[in-house]
N, C-alpha and C positions, 0 to 999 in steps of 0.2 A: 504493500500500500504506500510505500515511500514515494513512488513515482506519482501516485494519484494525488498525494498531498501537495505536490508542486503546482497543481492546476487549481485555480480559484474560480468556481462557477457559482452564480446565485442559486440558492436552494429552491427548486420549484415547489409550488404549493401542493400539487397533486402527485399521487403515486406514479402515474404514467409519465409525468414530467421528470420526476426523479430518475426513472429508468432510462429515459432518453438522454438525460444529462450524463448519467454514468456511462452509457454506450459511447457518447461522444468522447468522454475522457479516455476510455479504453482504446478507441480508434486513434486518438492523438498519440497516446503512449506507444501503441504498436508501431505507428509510423516512425516515431523517434527511435525506437529500438531497431527497427528494420533498416533504417538509414545508416546507422553506425554501430560498431561494437568496440568495446574497449580493447586496446592492444597492450603491448608491454609498456609498463610505466604509466598506464592510464591513458596513453595516447589513443586517439580514435583511429580506426582503420575502416576502409570500405567493407560493407557486407559482401559476402560471397553471392554470386549470381549463377543461375543455371543449375543443372542437375548435379547431385553429389559426385565427387570424383571417385573413380573406381581404382582400387589399389592394384598396382602393377606387380604381378608375381614373376620374379626372375630367378634363375638358377643360382645356387650358392656362389658367392664371389662376385656376382654382378650387382649393380646398384641403380636405383631409380633416383639418386640424389640429384635434384635439378641444378644445384649450384656448385657441384663438385669441381674442384680444381686439383689437378694431379701433376706432379713433376717427377720425372724419371731421370736419375743421374747415373750414368754408366761409367764405370772404371775399368781397368785393364789387367788381365793376365795373372790373377791370383786365385789360388784354391782357398776354400773356406778355412782350412787348417792353418793357412799363412796369415789369416786376419783375426779370426776369433780367438781371444785369449792371448794374442801376441802384444808384447809391450810396444811394438811399433805404432800402434793405432789406438791410443787411449780414447779419443773422441768417438771413433766408430764403435768401439766396444761399449762405451757409455750408452749408445743408442739402444742396446739390447735391454736396458732397464727402463726404456721410455716407450717401447713399441714392440713389434714382432720381429724376431730374427728367424729366418727360414734357413735351416741347416741342411736341407735335402733338396736344394734347388740346383738344377744342372743346366749348363750351356748345352748346345745341341751339335756343335761342330768345332772345327779349327780351320783357319786362324780367325782373325777378328771379323772380317767383313760378313761372312755367312751368318754369324750370330746376330749382328746388327740388323741384317735383313730379316732374319727369323723373327725377331721381336717386334718388327714393324710391318711385316707382310705375310707372316705365316709360312714361310718356306725359305730355302737357301738360294733359290733363283739361279741355279747353275753355278754358284760360287763356292761350292764345297771344296775345301783344300786350297783356296786361293784368295788373295787380297786384290786381285786384278780389278781395277775400277774402270776398265775400258773394254767393252761398251757399257753404257749405263743400262739399267734394268727396266724392262717393260713388264710391270706387274701391279695389280691393285695393292694399295698400301694404306696404312693408317692415316698418313698425312692427307692424302687425297680424300679419304673417307670423312675426316673431320671437316675439311673445307666444304665438301658437298652437303654435310649436315648443318653447316653454319656454326660450328663450334670453333672458336678461336684457338690458334696454336702457334707456337714458335719452336724452332730448333735452335738452341743456343750453342755455338761452337767457339770455344776459347781459342784465340789467336787466328781465327778466320779473318782475312783482310777486309772483307766486305760481304754484304748480302749477295747471294747467287754465285759466289766464287766457285769455279769449277776445277781449279788446279788440284793436283794430287797432294801437294804439301804447301805449307806457308810458314813463315816465321823462322826462328833459328833454333838449333839444337841446344838443349834437349827438348825444348818446349814447342814442338811442331804442332800445327794444325794438320790433320790427316783426313783426306777424303774417305778413306776406308773406315773411319770412325764417324762418318757423317751420312747415315743412311738416307736422310731426306733428299740429299743431292745425288743419290745413286738412282733415284726413280725418275724416269723420263717425264712422268706426269707432274713432277715438281720442278725438276732441273730446267726443263725447256719451256716452262709456262710462268705466268705471273706468280704462281704459288712459291717460287723460289725466293720471293721477297720476305717470306716468313722464316727463311733460314739465315740467321744473322750472327754476327760476332757477339760473344759473351762480353758484356761490359759491366757486369755486376748485377746484383739482384734487382729485378724490375720492381718499380713501385706497385704496379698493378699487373700481376702475372696473368697470362691468358688461361683459358680453361685447361689446356694441356701444354706442358713444357718438357722438351727433350733436351737435356743438358749434358754436354760432353766437355770435360776439361781438356786442356792440351796434353801432349804426350809426357810432359813432366808431372803435371798435377793429377793425372789419371793413373799413375803407377806404372805406366808403360816403360818410361825411360829414367825415372827418378825413384827414390825410395818410397815405400808406403807411407812413411812419416810425412812426406811432402803433401801427399793427397789427404792425409788425416788433418793436417793443418788447414788445407784449403777448405775442406768440408766444415771444419769448426768455424770458419769465417762466414760460410755461405748458408748453411742449413738453419742456424738460429734466426737469421734475418728473413730467409725465404718462407719458412713454415707459417709464421703468423700472417704473412701477406696472402697466403692461399685461402684464408678464411676458415670458418667453422667446419666446413666439409673438405678441408685440404688434406692432401696425402702426398708424402714424398717416398718414393721407392729408390733405394740405392742398391745397385747390383753391379756385376762384373760381366764383361762380354764373354770371357772364357776363363777356365782354370788352367792348371798345368798337367792334368791327367786326361784320360779319355773316358772317364765315368760319364755315362749318359750321352756320350758323343763329344762333349766339350769340357768336361770337368765339373766338379761340384764347387759352386761358388756361393759365398755368403750373400744373402739378400735381406736388406733391412726395410721395414715399413714403419713409418711414424706419422702421427697426425692425431687430432682429437678423437678420442674413443677407440683408438686401436688397442687391441688386447696386448698386454705386456707378457712376454715370455718367448721361449723357443718353440718352433714348430718343426716337427720332423716329417710332416706329410711331403710327398714328392711333388715338386713343381718344375717347370721348364720355362724357357723364354716364350714358348707358345702359350703357356698359361698366363704369362704377363700380358701378352697381346689380347688374349681372350678376356681378361679382366678389364683392360682399357676399353675394348669395344663394348663390353657390357655397360660400363659407366656411361658411355656416350650414346648408347642405344644404336650401335652399328652392327652390321652383319659381320659375322666372324669369317676371317680369311684363312684359307689353307689349313694347316694343322692346328690352328687355334680352334677350329670347329669341334675337335674331339679332345682338346686339352682341358685339364682341370684348372679353372680360373684362380689366379691368386686372389685371396680374399681381401680386396682393398677396403671393402666395407663389410661390417658384420651383417649377415643376411637377417 
């Protein structure tokens, strides 16, 4: 009755008049409630219109999060046993107490290039056993999928001289940019179109990251040509700044292109997942680069490509 007391109407003399007045009050109150509803902090928000939303049922590991922002950081050439528990990498090991550490995640091939293609297109695209970057690849890929779906993305490559750069290397030793570590520029649908403008030099953590970021440090900061301690220090500078800018549905995946063994085809590599609500602990379930692609395509409601169709998705969000 608190709402009714806000409205002052003359009291009609007859019973029928009183009923009509009460009906008028109820109609006014209903209109006021229908027009606005209290939001967080008491702020008003528009009322919902149209039929009730239907919950989208997705397989485990896939997400219907409408505002999810995901960043994938790829490092180089280390087996899980060389990272987890190793004094070289205190920052990386600290992430195991802040999120999920996948200890049975395997790369799918050797050397670098086929693994980068696997995690972004669902297949090796004829590059098994080689880092040959000529010719470029004609294959459906995650980057083209995101563009077609209207989901913003960037591939950030440290020491890349400029957007759309097609050279095999750039920079100086040991901190080279390498095309073999830049899968976006290996796909014809990106490299030879305006989409290549989304492949840009890494210039530090962006103020407003896109929905999807694919981040590759140069060959020194990614453990390829310098010690793991260098990469650990680089991540310590980047990750704490990047994560809050991804928002409440933000996720960062840190993985390696390949290990030093042939387990699973490309070695068992450490894979870290951090973000709000990510379960803390070690996960021994088996995953691969194809499962990472499957999970990303699930987040953005994209059709799964290649071997991602049958892969177990990495659980980026708790189902």
